[in-house]
C-alpha positions as CSV (number, residue, x, y, z in Angstrom):
1,F,108.7,147.7,60.5
2,T,109.3,149.5,57.3
3,S,107.7,152.8,58.4
4,V,106.6,154.8,61.4
5,K,103.0,154.4,60.2
6,E,103.4,150.6,60.3
7,L,104.9,150.7,63.8
8,I,102.1,153.0,65.1
9,N,99.5,150.6,63.6
10,A,101.2,147.6,65.3
11,I,101.2,149.4,68.7
12,E,97.5,150.4,68.3
13,V,96.6,146.8,67.5
14,F,98.5,145.5,70.5
15,I,96.8,148.1,72.8
16,D,93.3,147.3,71.5
17,G,93.9,143.6,72.0
18,W,95.3,144.2,75.5
19,N,92.3,146.3,76.5
20,D,89.9,143.6,75.4
21,R,91.5,141.0,77.8
22,C,92.7,143.2,80.6
23,E,92.2,142.3,84.3
24,P,92.4,144.4,87.4
25,F,95.8,144.3,89.2
26,V,95.5,142.6,92.6
27,W,98.2,143.4,95.2
28,T,99.5,140.2,96.8
29,K,101.9,141.9,99.4
30,T,101.4,144.6,101.9
31,A,103.0,148.0,101.4
32,D,105.5,147.2,104.3
33,E,106.6,144.0,102.5
34,I,107.2,145.9,99.3
35,L,109.0,148.7,100.9
36,A,111.2,146.3,102.9
37,K,112.5,144.8,99.6
38,A,113.1,148.3,98.2
39,K,115.6,149.2,101.1
40,P,119.2,149.5,99.9
41,R,121.3,146.4,100.4
42,Q,124.9,146.3,101.7
43,K,127.6,146.3,99.0
44,T,128.8,142.9,98.0
45,S,132.4,144.1,97.3
46,N,134.6,147.0,97.7
47,T,135.7,147.1,94.1
48,R,135.8,150.7,92.7
49,H,134.6,151.1,89.1
């Protein structure tokens, strides 16, 4: 992009196109399944950085 105005225009064009073809989000996992994956894992090494 050669200007901020051009960038803003490109973003607005993208958003307008996205809104025309949007679909509702459908959850495929339960909250418990999602939270189980979010739990901290055990460290894979003892290397200090």
